[in-house]
C-alpha positions as CSV (number, residue, x, y, z in Angstrom):
1,M,0.1,0.1,0.1
2,L,2.6,2.2,0.6
3,F,5.0,1.6,-2.9
4,C,1.1,2.3,-4.0
5,I,0.4,6.1,-2.4
6,L,4.6,6.5,-3.6
7,A,3.2,5.8,-7.7
8,S,0.0,7.6,-6.9
9,I,2.2,10.6,-5.8
10,Y,4.7,10.5,-9.1
11,D,1.9,9.5,-11.7
12,I,0.0,12.6,-10.0
13,R,3.1,15.1,-9.7
14,N,5.2,14.0,-13.2
15,N,2.6,11.7,-15.3
16,F,4.7,8.4,-14.4
17,V,5.7,5.8,-12.4
18,P,9.7,5.3,-11.8
19,D,10.3,2.0,-12.9
20,E,12.4,1.7,-10.0
21,L,9.4,1.4,-7.8
22,C,8.2,-1.3,-9.1
23,Y,11.2,-3.3,-9.6
24,V,11.8,-3.1,-5.6
25,L,8.5,-4.1,-4.7
26,A,8.4,-7.3,-7.1
27,S,12.2,-8.2,-5.3
28,F,10.5,-7.3,-1.5
29,G,7.5,-9.8,-3.2
30,L,10.0,-12.3,-4.1
31,V,12.2,-11.9,-1.5
32,S,9.6,-12.2,1.4
33,N,8.0,-15.2,-0.3
34,L,10.7,-17.2,-0.4
35,I,11.5,-16.4,3.3
36,L,8.2,-17.6,3.9
37,S,8.7,-20.7,1.9
38,L,12.1,-21.6,3.7
39,I,10.6,-21.0,7.5
40,S,7.5,-23.0,7.1
41,S,9.8,-25.6,4.4
42,N,6.8,-25.1,1.9
43,V,7.4,-24.6,-1.4
44,K,4.3,-22.8,-1.9
45,F,4.7,-19.5,-1.4
46,I,7.8,-18.6,-3.9
47,L,5.9,-20.8,-6.7
48,A,2.8,-18.8,-6.2
49,S,4.5,-15.7,-6.1
50,F,5.8,-16.5,-9.3
51,I,3.4,-17.6,-11.0
52,S,1.8,-15.1,-10.0
53,M,3.9,-11.9,-11.8
54,V,4.5,-14.2,-14.9
55,I,0.4,-14.9,-15.2
56,T,-0.1,-11.0,-14.5
57,Y,2.6,-9.3,-16.6
58,A,1.0,-11.6,-19.5
59,I,-2.0,-10.2,-19.5
60,T,-1.8,-6.6,-18.0
61,Y,1.2,-6.8,-21.1
62,L,-1.7,-7.9,-23.7
63,L,-3.5,-5.0,-22.5
64,W,-0.9,-2.9,-23.0
65,K,0.0,-3.7,-26.0
66,L,-3.7,-2.7,-27.0
67,K,-3.3,1.2,-25.3
68,M,-5.6,0.0,-22.5
69,W,-3.0,1.7,-20.2
70,G,1.3,3.0,-19.8
71,G,3.5,0.8,-18.7
72,G,4.2,1.8,-15.6
73,D,0.8,0.2,-14.4
74,V,2.0,-3.7,-16.1
75,K,4.8,-3.3,-13.9
76,L,3.2,-2.2,-10.6
77,F,0.0,-4.7,-11.2
78,T,2.7,-7.4,-11.6
79,A,4.6,-5.3,-8.4
80,I,1.4,-6.2,-6.3
81,A,1.0,-9.6,-7.9
82,T,4.2,-10.7,-6.1
83,V,4.2,-9.3,-3.3
84,I,0.7,-11.8,-2.4
85,P,0.1,-13.9,-5.0
86,S,-3.4,-15.0,-3.4
87,G,-6.0,-13.8,-1.6
88,L,-6.2,-12.0,2.8
89,N,-7.8,-13.7,5.3
90,I,-6.8,-11.8,8.5
91,G,-8.5,-13.1,11.3
92,F,-7.5,-10.9,14.9
93,L,-7.6,-7.9,12.5
94,N,-11.7,-9.6,11.5
95,I,-11.2,-9.1,7.5
96,F,-12.6,-11.7,5.8
97,P,-12.8,-10.0,2.0
98,E,-15.6,-12.4,-0.8
99,L,-12.4,-13.7,-2.2
100,S,-12.2,-14.7,-6.7
101,I,-11.2,-18.2,-7.7
102,Y,-8.7,-16.3,-9.8
103,P,-5.5,-14.9,-9.1
104,F,-5.3,-12.2,-6.9
105,S,-4.0,-9.6,-9.1
106,F,-6.8,-10.0,-10.8
107,S,-8.7,-9.0,-8.3
108,V,-6.7,-5.8,-8.3
109,V,-7.0,-5.0,-12.0
110,A,-10.7,-5.5,-11.9
111,N,-11.5,-3.3,-8.5
112,S,-9.4,-0.7,-10.2
113,I,-11.4,-1.0,-13.7
114,L,-14.4,-0.6,-12.0
115,V,-13.4,2.3,-9.7
116,S,-11.8,4.0,-12.3
117,F,-15.3,5.6,-13.5
118,P,-16.3,7.7,-11.9
119,F,-12.7,9.5,-11.3
120,L,-12.7,9.6,-14.6
121,V,-16.2,11.3,-14.6
122,I,-15.0,13.7,-11.9
123,F,-11.5,14.2,-14.1
124,L,-13.6,14.6,-17.7
125,C,-15.8,17.3,-15.9
126,H,-13.1,19.0,-14.1
127,L,-11.1,20.0,-17.2
128,I,-14.7,20.8,-19.4
129,V,-15.0,23.3,-16.5
130,K,-11.0,24.7,-16.2
131,N,-10.6,24.9,-19.6
132,E,-14.5,26.7,-20.4
133,V,-15.5,24.5,-23.0
134,F,-19.6,26.2,-22.8
135,K,-17.7,29.7,-23.0
136,D,-17.3,29.3,-27.0
137,R,-20.1,27.4,-27.5
138,P,-23.1,26.8,-25.2
139,F,-25.4,25.2,-27.5
140,Y,-23.4,22.2,-26.5
141,L,-25.5,22.4,-23.4
142,I,-28.6,22.3,-25.3
143,T,-27.8,19.4,-27.6
144,L,-25.5,17.5,-25.1
145,L,-26.3,14.0,-25.9
146,N,-25.6,14.4,-29.6
147,V,-23.2,11.8,-30.5
148,E,-20.9,13.8,-32.3
149,N,-21.6,17.4,-29.8
150,L,-20.3,15.1,-27.2
151,R,-17.5,13.6,-29.1
152,N,-16.4,17.1,-30.3
153,I,-16.5,18.0,-25.9
154,I,-14.1,14.8,-25.4
155,H,-11.6,15.6,-28.3
156,S,-10.9,19.3,-27.0
157,T,-11.0,18.5,-23.3
158,L,-8.6,15.6,-23.9
159,N,-6.1,16.8,-25.8
160,R,-4.3,19.8,-25.5
161,T,-1.3,21.7,-28.1
162,I,1.9,22.9,-25.9
163,P,5.5,23.9,-27.4
164,I,8.0,21.2,-27.9
165,K,9.9,21.9,-25.8
166,D,8.2,21.8,-23.2
167,L,7.2,17.5,-24.5
168,K,7.5,15.7,-21.4
169,E,8.4,11.6,-21.3
170,G,4.9,10.1,-21.2
171,N,3.4,12.5,-23.2
172,I,1.0,11.1,-25.3
173,V,1.7,12.6,-28.6
174,N,-1.9,13.0,-31.1
175,D,-1.0,12.3,-35.2
176,Y,1.6,15.0,-36.2
177,Y,1.8,14.9,-40.4
178,F,4.4,15.1,-42.0
179,D,5.9,14.6,-45.7
180,D,10.1,13.8,-45.1
181,E,11.2,10.6,-45.1
182,Y,13.6,10.9,-43.7
183,I,11.7,11.0,-40.3
184,I,10.8,8.3,-40.6
185,E,14.5,6.7,-41.0
186,L,15.1,9.0,-37.1
187,I,12.1,7.4,-35.5
188,N,12.9,3.9,-36.4
189,D,16.2,4.3,-35.4
190,V,15.8,5.6,-32.1
191,G,12.9,2.0,-31.4
192,G,10.7,3.4,-29.0
193,N,7.5,4.3,-28.6
194,L,6.6,6.3,-31.7
195,E,4.9,4.6,-34.3
196,V,4.7,6.0,-37.8
197,C,1.8,5.6,-40.8
198,E,1.1,7.1,-43.8
199,S,-1.6,8.9,-44.2
200,K,-4.2,9.5,-46.8
201,S,-4.7,12.7,-45.6
202,D,-3.8,16.1,-47.1
203,E,-2.1,17.8,-43.9
204,G,1.0,15.2,-45.2
205,K,2.5,11.9,-47.2
206,Y,3.1,9.9,-43.4
207,Y,2.5,11.0,-39.1
208,F,3.9,10.1,-36.4
209,K,1.6,8.9,-32.7
210,S,2.4,7.2,-29.6
211,L,2.2,3.5,-29.8
212,S,0.6,3.3,-26.8
213,A,-0.9,4.7,-23.6
214,G,2.5,4.6,-21.9
215,G,3.0,7.7,-24.1
216,I,7.0,8.4,-25.4
217,T,9.9,7.8,-24.1
218,E,13.0,9.7,-23.0
219,K,14.6,9.0,-26.4
220,D,12.0,9.4,-28.5
221,M,10.9,13.1,-26.3
222,Y,15.0,13.9,-27.6
223,L,14.2,12.8,-30.8
224,I,11.2,15.1,-30.8
225,K,13.1,18.7,-29.2
226,I,16.1,17.5,-31.6
227,M,14.2,17.6,-35.2
228,S,12.0,20.8,-33.8
229,A,15.0,22.8,-33.0
230,Q,16.5,21.5,-36.4
231,G,13.5,22.6,-37.8
232,F,12.2,19.1,-39.8
233,I,8.6,19.3,-37.4
234,G,7.5,22.7,-36.3
235,K,7.1,24.2,-32.8
236,T,4.3,23.1,-31.4
237,I,2.5,19.6,-31.6
238,S,-0.5,17.8,-29.8
239,V,-1.2,15.6,-27.1
240,K,-3.7,14.2,-24.7
241,I,-4.0,15.1,-21.4
242,S,-3.4,12.0,-19.7
243,Y,-5.4,10.4,-17.0
244,P,-3.5,9.0,-13.6
245,F,-4.7,5.6,-13.5
246,T,-2.5,4.6,-10.7
247,P,-4.6,6.2,-7.6
248,A,-7.6,3.8,-9.0
249,I,-4.6,0.7,-8.4
250,F,-4.3,1.6,-4.9
251,A,-8.2,2.3,-4.6
252,G,-8.8,-1.2,-6.4
253,L,-6.4,-2.4,-3.9
254,M,-7.6,-1.5,-0.7
255,I,-10.9,-3.1,-2.2
256,A,-9.4,-6.3,-2.8
257,V,-7.6,-6.9,0.5
258,F,-10.3,-5.5,2.8
259,Y,-13.4,-6.3,1.2
260,G,-12.4,-9.3,-1.8
261,D,-13.2,-8.6,-5.4
262,I,-16.0,-6.4,-6.7
263,I,-17.5,-8.5,-9.4
264,M,-18.2,-11.3,-6.8
265,L,-19.9,-9.1,-4.4
266,L,-22.0,-7.9,-6.9
267,T,-22.5,-11.3,-8.0
268,K,-23.5,-12.5,-4.5
269,N,-26.0,-9.4,-3.4
270,L,-27.4,-10.3,-7.1
271,V,-27.8,-14.2,-5.8
272,L,-29.3,-13.1,-2.9
273,V,-32.0,-10.2,-3.9
274,V,-32.9,-13.5,-6.4
């Protein structure tokens, strides 16, 4: 929980979770479960920790490839899975959470996703008020249920144009159009988290963008700034305003430890109602 609090602070302030934080937590999980196995002469603790780590990494990595969240979230989920491979029943604290049949880390993942929705709505409303979206477009209030208007509101709220000199690691870069094929070579040589695609737009023959929700790497950031300084690209770039997901992970962990799996709780209550 302490590590999740630190990760949340980093994520909110700097828009990324340090790899070192996750590596230390994962190492603590492996070592502590190894000590438990040695003390109890039972290999199940370290074995469960290792299996939980591998399975959780594989599943969350797949979700990262599907651009659902950043690489820091994958590492944090994996570290949590390494420390707590199975659900906890703590008798002396009178805690008997609703446990699921799948690994504990999956309960944390499911809880985090479900808990994140209220945070996301609040975050979006805050940005709408802050950016005064309705000030210049009051008719949006009248036709708020129009799908196209909702799409425009979300797009204008969650994207902004910034000077390239202010670009930071972890920023999610939107489509940047260009014609110079030399830029493709530069991006491919870096091998970071930028993707080059062919364009069907009149704005340029190609465009590059962030490959996933993890945003650009430090090398990507320096490359974009160098290309801008040398005149290959302009001085501004469009980025997405990313939503810090780590606080939702912390909330999902707390709920999983003290109350259990939200899906299992909802299922249990539904069965009782029926």
